[in-house]
C-alpha positions, 0 to 999 in steps of 0.5 A: 192244828189242834184239830189235826193234831190231838195233843190233849190226849197225848199230853197225858201219856208216859214218856214210854208210850210216846216213844213206842207210838213214835216207833210204830208210827214211823214203821206204819208210815214206811209200810204204807207208803210202800203199798201206796207207791207200788199200787199207784206204779202197778196201776199205772203199768196195768193200765198203760198210764204214765206214772207221773199222771197217776201221782198227780191225780190219785196219789196227790189227791190222797196226800192232800187231804190232811191240809184240806181237813186242817184248813177247812176246820180252821176256817170254820173256827175263824182261823183264816191265818192257819187255813191260808198259811197251811195251804201256802206253806204246804206249797213251799215245802212240796216245791222247795223241801220235796221236789228239791230233795228229790232232784238232789237224790236222783235224776228226776224225769221231766215229762213234756205232757205233764209239765205243759198241762199240769205244770202250768195249772201248778203255777198259774193257781198259785199266781192267782191266789197271790193276786187276789190276796194282794188285790184285795189287800191293797183295796181293803186294807186290814179287812181284806178277806177271800169271800165265798165267791172266791172259794166257789171260784177256786172249786169250779176251777178244781172241777175244771182241772179234774175234767181235763185231768181225766181227759189227759189220762185217757189220751195217755193211756196206750194200747199194751199188747201181751208181749209188751208187759213185763213178766214181773208186772202186777196182773192183779185187777185195776180195782184191786190195785186202786183198793191197795192205794186207797188202804196205803193212803188212809194208813199214810195219813193216820200214822203221820198224825200219830208220829207228829202228835207224839214227837210234838208232845215229846219235843215240849217235854224235852224243852223245845219252845212252842214257836219252834215246834210250830214252825218246824214239826207241826208245819211239816206235818201236813206235808209229811204224806207227800215227803214220805211217798215221794222219798219212797218213790225214788227209793222204789225206783219210781221217781215219775211219782214223785214229780206228779205228786208234788205238781198235783199237790200243789194244784189242790192245795190252791183250788181244794184246800183254799177253795173249800176253806173260803167257801165254808167261810170267808177267810181274813188275809190280815190278822189284826191281832197278831203282832206282825198281821201282814206276815201271810203277805210279806213272808208266805206269798213271796216265798211261794212266788219264789219257789213257783218262778224257780220251778217255771225256769226249771220247766223251760229248761228241761222240757228239751232234756227230759229230765231235771238236773240234780243240782236244781234241788240245791237253790229250792233247799236253800230257799227252803231253809231260808224260809223256815229260818225267817218263819222261826225268826219272825215267830221269835220276834212275835213273842218277845 
């Protein structure tokens, strides 16, 4: 995670400066999330596209970029465990924490077209990744890896997903007459709204980076162990854009953006993040140098599959009603807490 969090420069800063950076980063993060959400909602309204579609495409592509940057750099440096763990851990955080928290906070819409299209891509891509990992592990044991061809395959599927998403978006566009446009609708050109989204994305990602870096150094100075920091603050770091954007979307009255962002981000975590990483260099599934070499297979992948299975149940149950029930978030949040607890416990075991 060192590539994404510049602790070398932050570690020499006075504590007062770190606190100022933390407060400033939080303020910028909130403002940037507002800009991103409002721009995305206005673009959807301006073009007659469902907000959930915008969340599953444009917004998710931007909020997933930190995972992609971290994983590809980690893969180049031979840290396959970080590359794979970051992608799968982000799926667990997106589904368990962000979607679960969203469900508890409000009634999230269950758009049939998105759930029957992107929703199945989310579940299918996660299952495909797990199957590949377990098959190669059974075949090759400790030397199992996701080779270049796997990365190419995932990137081809990514291209197919993008093409299909564009086609679905075109079908989703409705012809809206002047009378149907609300009086308070944003009438700015689509290009201007898109630039607003891009600026918001960049500020969200940069402020998230500085926030996690400063908080991590402060936590170290306040005596928190490295294992606790890496398993909580740093692990949540690359999913922070999705979390903040999702919570802002709810507070601004656009919950469909959260649903679309979570679904789209999880698809990209497999096809884009793992695909680009494996295409760059083969990813070792098992880390022989670690005290618990199969932790990715015994913790990360099972947690992801359980989350995806529960999400599938929720899709089937919610299509008819058109919304997710609020109590759906409770099991997801409990599973996420159990996952983090297990991660910290195994981390402590590995350091003893």
